[in-house]
C-alpha positions as CSV (number, residue, x, y, z in Angstrom):
1,X,-30.9,-8.7,-22.2
2,X,-28.6,-5.9,-23.8
3,X,-32.3,-4.3,-25.2
4,X,-33.2,-4.1,-21.2
5,X,-30.2,-2.5,-20.2
6,X,-30.0,0.0,-22.6
7,X,-33.4,1.0,-21.5
8,X,-33.7,0.4,-17.5
9,X,-30.2,0.9,-16.7
10,X,-28.5,4.2,-16.8
11,X,-24.9,4.5,-18.4
12,X,-23.6,5.6,-15.1
13,X,-24.9,2.4,-13.6
14,X,-23.9,0.3,-16.6
15,X,-20.8,1.5,-15.8
16,X,-20.4,0.5,-12.5
17,X,-21.7,-2.9,-12.7
18,X,-18.7,-3.3,-15.5
19,X,-16.2,-2.0,-13.0
20,X,-18.0,-4.4,-10.2
21,X,-17.5,-7.4,-12.5
22,X,-13.4,-6.4,-13.6
23,X,-13.3,-6.4,-10.0
24,X,-14.2,-9.7,-9.4
25,X,-12.7,-10.9,-12.1
26,X,-9.3,-9.1,-10.9
27,X,-10.1,-10.7,-7.9
28,X,-10.7,-14.2,-9.0
29,X,-7.5,-14.2,-10.9
30,X,-5.2,-13.3,-8.3
31,X,-6.4,-16.2,-5.9
32,X,-6.2,-18.9,-8.9
33,X,-2.8,-17.5,-9.1
34,X,-1.7,-17.3,-5.6
35,X,-2.9,-19.4,-3.5
36,X,-2.2,-22.8,-4.3
37,X,1.9,-21.4,-4.2
38,X,0.7,-19.7,-1.2
39,X,-0.5,-23.5,0.2
40,X,2.8,-25.1,-0.7
41,X,5.0,-22.6,1.0
42,X,2.9,-23.1,3.8
43,X,3.0,-26.7,3.9
44,X,6.7,-26.7,3.4
45,X,7.5,-24.3,6.4
46,X,5.7,-26.4,8.4
47,X,8.0,-29.1,7.4
48,X,11.4,-27.0,8.2
49,X,9.2,-26.4,11.7
50,X,8.8,-29.8,12.4
51,X,12.9,-31.2,11.3
52,X,14.0,-28.4,13.3
53,X,11.9,-29.3,16.5
54,X,13.2,-32.9,15.9
55,X,16.7,-31.7,15.4
56,X,16.8,-29.6,18.9
57,X,15.8,-32.7,20.2
58,X,18.6,-34.6,22.6
59,X,18.0,-38.4,21.7
60,X,18.9,-37.9,18.3
61,X,22.6,-39.6,17.0
62,X,24.7,-37.6,15.9
63,X,24.5,-39.2,12.2
64,X,20.9,-38.5,12.4
65,X,21.4,-34.9,13.2
66,X,23.7,-34.7,10.1
67,X,20.7,-36.5,7.9
68,X,18.2,-33.3,9.3
69,X,20.4,-30.9,8.8
70,X,20.6,-32.0,5.1
71,X,17.0,-32.2,4.9
72,X,16.3,-28.7,6.8
73,X,18.4,-27.1,3.9
74,X,16.9,-28.3,1.7
75,X,13.6,-27.5,2.6
76,X,15.1,-23.9,3.1
77,X,15.9,-24.2,-0.5
78,X,12.6,-25.4,-1.7
79,X,10.9,-22.7,-0.1
80,X,13.2,-20.0,-1.5
81,X,12.4,-21.4,-4.9
82,X,8.4,-21.0,-3.6
83,X,8.9,-17.5,-2.9
84,X,10.7,-16.4,-6.3
85,X,7.6,-18.2,-7.6
86,X,5.3,-16.6,-5.6
87,X,6.7,-13.2,-6.6
88,X,6.8,-13.9,-10.4
89,X,2.8,-14.6,-9.9
90,X,2.7,-11.6,-8.0
91,X,4.1,-9.4,-10.8
92,X,1.7,-11.6,-13.2
93,X,-0.9,-10.1,-11.5
94,X,-0.1,-6.3,-11.0
95,X,0.1,-6.5,-15.0
96,X,-3.3,-8.5,-15.8
97,X,-4.6,-5.5,-13.4
98,X,-2.8,-2.9,-15.4
99,X,-4.0,-4.2,-18.6
100,X,-7.4,-4.4,-17.4
101,X,-7.4,-0.9,-15.9
102,X,-6.4,0.2,-19.4
103,X,-8.8,-1.7,-21.2
104,X,-11.4,0.0,-19.2
105,X,-9.7,3.9,-19.3
106,X,-10.8,3.6,-22.9
107,X,-14.3,1.9,-22.8
108,X,-13.1,-1.3,-24.1
109,X,-14.7,-4.9,-23.6
110,X,-11.3,-7.6,-22.8
111,X,-12.9,-10.2,-23.6
112,X,-10.2,-12.7,-23.1
113,X,-6.9,-13.1,-21.5
114,X,-4.8,-16.2,-22.0
115,X,-1.5,-16.3,-19.6
116,X,1.4,-18.6,-21.4
117,X,4.2,-20.1,-19.7
118,X,6.8,-17.6,-18.3
119,X,10.6,-18.3,-20.0
120,X,12.9,-17.0,-17.5
121,X,16.8,-16.1,-18.2
122,X,19.5,-16.1,-16.1
123,X,18.6,-12.2,-14.2
124,X,15.2,-11.9,-16.2
125,X,11.5,-13.6,-16.5
126,X,9.1,-12.9,-19.3
127,X,5.8,-13.0,-18.9
128,X,3.4,-13.6,-22.1
129,X,-0.4,-13.0,-22.2
130,X,-2.5,-13.6,-25.6
131,X,-4.9,-10.5,-25.2
132,X,-8.8,-10.0,-27.0
133,X,-10.0,-6.9,-27.1
134,X,-13.5,-5.1,-28.6
135,X,-13.9,-1.6,-28.9
136,X,-13.5,1.1,-31.3
137,X,-10.6,1.9,-33.6
138,X,-9.1,5.0,-32.3
139,X,-9.9,3.6,-28.8
140,X,-7.8,0.3,-29.2
141,X,-5.0,2.4,-31.3
142,X,-4.7,4.5,-28.3
143,X,-4.6,1.2,-26.1
144,X,-2.1,-0.7,-27.9
145,X,0.3,2.7,-28.0
146,X,-0.5,2.8,-24.1
147,X,0.6,-1.0,-24.4
148,X,4.0,-0.1,-26.2
149,X,5.2,2.9,-24.3
150,X,7.2,0.2,-22.0
151,X,5.0,1.4,-18.6
152,X,4.9,-1.9,-16.6
153,X,8.1,-3.1,-18.8
154,X,5.2,-4.3,-21.4
155,X,6.6,-4.7,-25.2
156,X,3.3,-5.1,-27.5
157,X,4.8,-7.9,-29.7
158,X,2.1,-8.5,-32.4
159,X,-1.7,-7.6,-32.7
160,X,-4.1,-8.8,-35.6
161,X,-7.4,-6.3,-35.9
162,X,-10.6,-7.4,-37.7
163,X,-14.6,-6.7,-37.5
164,X,-15.9,-7.6,-34.1
165,X,-19.1,-10.1,-34.8
166,X,-21.8,-10.8,-31.9
167,X,-24.7,-9.1,-30.1
168,X,-22.1,-7.7,-28.1
169,X,-20.6,-5.3,-30.2
170,X,-21.4,-2.2,-32.1
171,X,-21.2,-1.5,-35.6
172,X,-18.1,0.2,-35.3
173,X,-16.2,-2.1,-33.0
174,X,-13.1,-4.0,-34.2
175,X,-11.5,-7.2,-32.6
176,X,-7.6,-7.3,-31.6
177,X,-5.8,-10.0,-30.7
178,X,-2.6,-9.2,-28.9
179,X,0.6,-10.6,-27.7
180,X,1.8,-8.5,-24.8
181,X,5.4,-9.4,-23.4
182,X,6.8,-8.2,-20.0
183,X,10.0,-8.8,-18.4
184,X,10.7,-8.7,-14.8
185,X,14.1,-8.9,-13.5
186,X,14.2,-11.6,-11.2
187,X,16.1,-11.2,-7.5
188,X,19.6,-12.9,-7.1
């Protein structure tokens, strides 16, 4: 297939295909990360509205009103926590987009991105990603410098380079496994 692509598709067409694939992959990752959280938020918000409607009803005794107010406060607290989680997922999606675009800009093949569970401290959340790229040494070194520059609050935690194997790599390509940390300030 690779030989067919090289013989029948121009370089600009190949680049356009790669860009389209990257947009599809980025959109799929964003939907995978954000859609469940959005649905959960909507369900909690609907429950809070239902409880509020019951609370406003005149047929409810005072003891029931107190219990319903407590339930509404609990649902509101749950909704706020889910909104905080969603903002963390938005930051994660933006970071994935940044990593993907910088790899494309250096003509590197992004083979794998594996997000790890976010670690939260008092006011800062740490996002950790294990990334695997394939490309030539100079482009890889420039990409690593970009990551380590602190743009998007990223930090190059560790990396490991080795020879790239397989039919998708040229003889000059290297495979690099990188662990990237990113930090996000949590709203108070």
